[in-house]
C-alpha positions, 0 to 999 in steps of 0.5 A, spaced: 538 458 540 530 459 539 527 465 539 519 466 540 516 472 536 511 476 541 504 478 538 502 485 538 497 487 543 491 492 542 495 497 547 501 496 542 498 498 536 500 505 536 507 503 537 507 498 532 504 503 527 510 507 529 515 502 527 511 501 520 512 508 518 520 507 520 520 501 516 517 504 510 522 510 511 528 505 511 525 502 505 523 496 508 516 495 505 516 488 506 517 488 514 512 494 514 507 490 511 508 484 516 507 488 522 500 491 518 498 484 517 499 483 525 495 489 527 490 487 522 489 480 525 487 483 532 483 489 529 481 487 522 478 494 520 483 498 523 484 504 518 491 506 519 493 499 519 490 498 512 492 505 509 499 503 511 499 496 508 496 499 502 502 504 502 507 498 504 504 494 498 505 500 493 512 501 495 513 494 492 511 495 485 518 495 483 519 488 485 513 486 481 508 485 487 501 484 485 497 490 484 491 486 486 494 485 493 494 493 494 487 494 490 484 488 495 486 493 501 483 499 497 476 496 497 477 495 505 478 503 506 472 507 509 470 513 506 469 515 498 475 521 499 480 516 502 479 511 497 479 515 491 486 518 494 489 512 495 487 509 488 490 515 485 497 513 489 496 506 486 496 509 479 501 514 481 506 509 483 504 504 477 506 510 472 512 511 476 514 504 475 512 504 468 517 510 467 522 507 470 522 500 467 521 501 460 519 508 459 512 506 457 513 500 453 507 498 448 505 492 453 503 497 458 498 502 455 492 500 460 496 503 465 496 510 462 489 509 459 486 507 465 490 512 469 488 518 464 481 515 465 481 515 473 484 523 472 478 525 468 473 522 472 476 525 478 477 532 476 472 537 479 
């Protein structure tokens, strides 16, 4: 039996984004990421798809998904406030991963140092 994958149309993007959220809630971030990439193939600067992609990638930090991939998406998000907010989420999830894996081993001082610098830079 051979299955053919259906592509997403522009009209189907809202439904696809709803599926992205469901897959993230079901702890299936790689499936959510795949759908986001399909949406971005149609509309490359779709902000909600970019934000969902960043979140799906940051959901995978525990499985050694490169932080670089999430940061590349961050660079495409429009708006200074939005970029700062999602950069904070990246740092938070990196910190949570560090605490859960090794209680901040000495091999990861850049995470806390950079995270502290980010917080200091963003304080009102």
